[in-house]
N, C-alpha and C positions, 0 to 999 in steps of 0.2 A: 478423338474416337468420340462418337456420340453417346449420349447417356439414354438408356431406355426408359421412356416415360410411360407408364401403363395408365389408361384412363378408363374408367368404369362408367357405362352409360353414355358413351360418346356418340350413339345413334339418337339420343335424345337431346332435349334442349341445352341442360347445363353441360353435360359432358360434351356434347358437339361443340358447344362454344369454346370449351378448353381445346379441344383437338384441332379445330379449325384455325384458332388464334396461333397455336405453336406452329402448325406446318406452314401459315402464310407471314410469319413474323422473320424478317431477314435474319436476326440474331438467334433466336430461339430455335428455329429450323435447322440450324447447323450445330447446335448443342445437343438437341434431343432428337431421337426417332420416335414415333409414337405407335403405341399398341392400343387398340380398342377392344374391351371386353364386353361382349353383349350375349344375349341368349339366342338370338336369331340372326346368323351371319348372312341369311339370304335377303334380309332387308334391303330396300332400296338405298337407305342412308348408310347401310354398311358398305354396300356396293361403291356408293359415291365417295366414301373415306378412301377406300383401297385405290380408287383412281387418284387420289391426292397423295398417295404414298403411305397411308396408315396401314399397319398390319392389324388384321380383324381376327380375332381369336374367340371361340364360342366358351362361356362361361356362365355359371349360374350362381348368385349370392347365396342360394340355400343348398348348395353342393359345395362342401369345403374342399373337397379334393380337386375340383375342377378350378377352382379359385387358386390353389396351391400351383397347379399346373400352369394357369396362365400368367401367373407372376414370376415365373422362372426367368432369371435374367435382368429383372426389373431394379433399376437405379432410383426412380422416384415413382410414387404410386399417388393418382389423384382418386380418392375413395369417394364412392357415392352410394347409399343405400337406397332400397327399393321402398318406396311409402305405398302402403295400403291402409286405407282408414278403417279400422275393425277393431275388435277386441285384442289383437295381437299387435298392435302399432308400435308401443313402446318395447316390447320384448323383441320384436322383429328387428326394430332399427339397431338395438344393442347387439343382437346375436350377429347381424350381418357386419356392423362395424368391426366388431371384436374379430370374425373370422379373417376380413381383409387385413386389419392390423396385424394378426399374428402369422398370416401367410407371408406379408411383406417382410416381416423379421426373419422368417424361415427362409425367404429367398434371398437375404443378404440385402435388401433394399437400404439406400441410406437416408431417404427423405420421404414422408408421407404427409399429404394435407388431405383435409376433409372438406367436402361442400356437400353437406346433406341435400337430399332430395325431398325436403320438407320445410315449411316455413320456421325460421328460428324460435318463433314464439310458441309453436308446438312442442318443441324441444324444451323450452324453459319451463312452460306451464306442467309438462310430463316429467320435469327433472332429468330428462335423457343426457343434457350436456355434462352435468356433474357426475354421471357414471361413465358414459363412452369417452369423454375427454380424460378422465382419470385413467381409464384403462391405455389409452393410446399414450398419454404424457409418461406413463408408468413403464413403457417398453423401450428397449435399448434402439430406439430409431429417432431421428430428429423429425419434428413434426411442426405444421402450422395448421391454421384452421380459417376457412372461408365460410362466414355465416351470410346466406343470401336474404336480401331483402324480399317484399312481396313483389311477385312477378307482374310486370305490366301486361304481360300476355294474359293474364286472368280477365282482363276487361273484354277478351274475345270469347270468354267461357263462363265460368261460373259467377264472375262479377260484372258481366255484361249488363248495361242499362235494358230494363224492360218497358214496353209501351205503358203510359200512365194517364192516358186518356187526353183528348184535345191536342194531339200531335207531339205532345210531350213525353219524356222518358224519365225513368229513375232507377238510381241504384239502392237496393235495401240491404240492411244489415242489422244487427243488435246493438253495435256499439255507437256512441254519440258522434254526430257530424264532426266535432272538433278533434276526435282521436287521430293523433299524427300517425302515419305510416311510412316506413322507408321504402322506396320504390327502385325496381331493376328491371331494365331490358335484359332478361337472363340470356337471351340468344346472343344478343351482340356484345354485351358487357361482362359476362361472368369470366370470359378468358382474359380480359384485361387485368383483372383482379388476380387470377392464378398466374398469369404472366408475370406480374411483379414479383411474385414468390419464387418463380421457376428462375427468373433472371438473378436474384438475389437471395438464395434459399438461406443463408447464415444471417442475414439481416432480419429475416422474418420468422426465424425458429422460435417455437413456442408462443407466437402472437396470433391475434385472431383478426381477420379484416371483416368489417361489417359491410358487405358488399351491396351498396345502394348507390345511386345516382341524386337522389332528392329525397325530401320528406314533404309530403302533404297530407292534409286531412282529407276525408271524403267531401266535405264542404268545398274545398280548394279544387279537389280532382274535378267535380262536376261543373265547376266554373271554367275550367281550362277545357273541359271536354265541350261545353255549351259553346264556347268562343271558337274553338277549332272546327266543330261540326256545323255552327250556324244555327243549331237546335237547342231547344230548352232541354236541359237534363239536371235533374235534382237528386237530393238523397233523402230516403226515408227511413227513419230508425224503426225497426221493426219490434214488437214484443218479442222476448225470448221464446214463449211457448208456441207462437205462430211461426217463427224462424224455424224452430226444431222440425216443424211439420214438413218442411221442403227437404230435409237432410235425410239420408239414409239412417235408420236406428243405429246401426253399429257404428257410425260416424258421429253422430250429432254431439255427444259428450266432448269428443276430442276438438271438434270445429269451434262450438259454443265456447269452451274453456280456453281455446286460443284467442278468440277475439275478445273475450273479457279480460284475459291477461293482459293484451296488448293495451286495451282502455285503461286498466288500472295501473299497470306497472311499466309500461312501455315496451316496444317491440324488442329491443335489446336491452331492456332494463331501464333504470332512471337516467343512465348517462348515453342515452341513444343518440342524441343529437352530436355530442362530442365524439362519439365512436364513429358515426357516418362521416362527419366532417374530416377526421383523420384519414379514414380509409379512402375517402375520395382523392385525397392528395397522393395516396400511394398507387392508384390504379395507373396501368402502363396504357395510356391512350386517351382520347377525349371520350367521355361517358354520354350516353343518350339521355336527353332530358325528357320529361314526360310529353311536352308539347311535339317534339321532333318525332317521338314513338307514335302519337296519335296521327300527325301528318302522314307517316309512312304506313300505318296501320289504323285507318280511320273506323271507329265503332260503327256496327250495322244499326242505325237507328232507322227503323221501318215502322 
């Protein structure tokens, strides 16, 4: 009999990667049936999931009763909170994570894993893991954690290279060009890390996977980007005061503190490289390199 896997946010990048990986995997698709929880069941992404055999149910992370109903019959829960950069970022993440965890226990679920919808460094800089993980680990349910690296997809948005004159482009931020970041193709690879947990939940109980396929500094990133695109891309370290001027005021402190934390302490802390190296070996399937990602998703350098 198939176990019910409830996935929050399957119409988005991370949750969608989990749902699509499970339904397409020959082994996991036999072990689990998938239910997606989304605020809008009329989305095209929700309809696409239904066509693949995924049950789509309406639920809102800020409505605890809807979460309880959505988790009815769940065996395993893929929890993901909703991130909005404002003065409530930390409180909202903890409240939503606690609501999912409590509802999972009430539903009689046997296993829960958390893949937060926010970069790991924001959690660490805001001390969220020490609070939320303690809550989940203290509940009568087996659990594991998936800490996502920096999304490669960000190079198509907030981290996209901008024109720098004379046909060149540049990425700008406040951290040093040598600061190392772990990178993840969140759409193609999140499911491969989660799939490892689903395939062997007892093996990963209580553990955390640092979900990334590589570690590169921005100095290395722009070199790879230049080589793949055939155009000159550089990195400019911007003064903090100037950088803040490009950010929404309510989000500025959170984002600035995140990047400074990564620079000073490491994305996953002082053992970032060791944790990423170990996690790569756990992934279920070949991971996408940064070069491969750029070849499939070339940056718009106009």
